[in-house]
C-alpha positions as CSV (number, residue, x, y, z in Angstrom):
1,M,0.0,-0.1,0.0
2,Q,3.1,2.3,0.1
3,P,3.9,4.4,-2.6
4,E,7.0,3.9,-4.2
5,I,8.9,6.7,-3.5
6,R,11.5,5.7,-6.5
7,S,8.5,7.9,-8.8
8,Q,8.3,11.0,-6.9
9,N,11.1,12.7,-9.2
10,Q,9.1,11.6,-12.6
11,N,6.9,13.8,-14.3
12,N,3.6,11.9,-13.7
13,N,-0.2,13.7,-13.5
14,N,-1.4,10.7,-11.6
15,L,1.2,11.3,-9.0
16,I,1.9,14.3,-6.8
17,Y,4.2,14.5,-4.4
18,I,4.5,17.4,-1.5
19,S,6.4,17.0,1.6
20,A,6.3,19.1,5.0
21,L,8.9,18.6,8.0
22,R,7.3,19.5,10.9
23,E,9.0,20.0,14.7
24,K,7.6,18.6,17.2
25,S,7.9,17.9,21.6
26,L,8.5,14.2,20.8
27,G,10.3,14.6,17.3
28,A,10.4,15.1,13.7
29,F,7.6,14.4,11.2
30,F,8.0,14.1,7.9
31,I,4.6,14.2,6.2
32,S,4.2,13.6,2.6
33,F,1.1,13.4,-0.2
34,Y,0.3,11.2,-2.8
35,K,-2.4,11.6,-5.6
36,I,-2.9,8.9,-7.5
37,G,-5.7,8.4,-9.7
38,N,-8.8,9.5,-7.9
39,F,-7.2,8.7,-4.0
40,F,-5.2,10.6,-2.2
41,I,-2.1,8.8,0.3
42,L,-1.2,10.5,3.6
43,C,2.4,9.2,4.5
44,A,3.8,10.3,8.0
45,Y,7.2,9.2,9.2
46,K,8.2,9.8,13.0
47,L,11.5,9.3,13.8
48,T,12.4,9.4,17.5
49,K,15.3,8.0,19.1
50,G,17.0,6.7,16.0
51,E,14.0,4.3,14.9
52,K,11.4,5.1,12.1
53,R,7.5,4.4,13.1
54,I,5.8,4.9,10.0
55,K,2.1,5.3,9.6
56,Y,-0.3,6.3,7.0
57,G,-4.0,6.6,5.7
58,L,-5.6,6.6,2.6
59,I,-7.7,10.2,2.1
60,K,-10.6,9.9,-0.2
61,K,-10.4,13.4,-0.6
62,V,-9.0,16.6,0.7
63,G,-10.1,16.9,4.4
64,E,-11.7,12.9,4.7
65,Q,-9.4,10.8,6.0
66,I,-11.4,7.3,5.5
67,W,-9.1,4.9,6.6
68,Q,-5.9,4.6,8.8
69,R,-3.5,2.5,10.3
């Protein structure tokens, strides 16, 4: 379910890559948005104590999260 990271640099109308680095009190969050077809995919990476914890969900449209893991 996780998108191919290597596709982010390609000029593809079906894939939109937006990233933002946000500093929080518990660590840094790397948030990525993907648009594949009619679906948006949100990937949030939390980096704490050298560990990489991945939490991602499927977003049907902006502001509406219909699935999360």
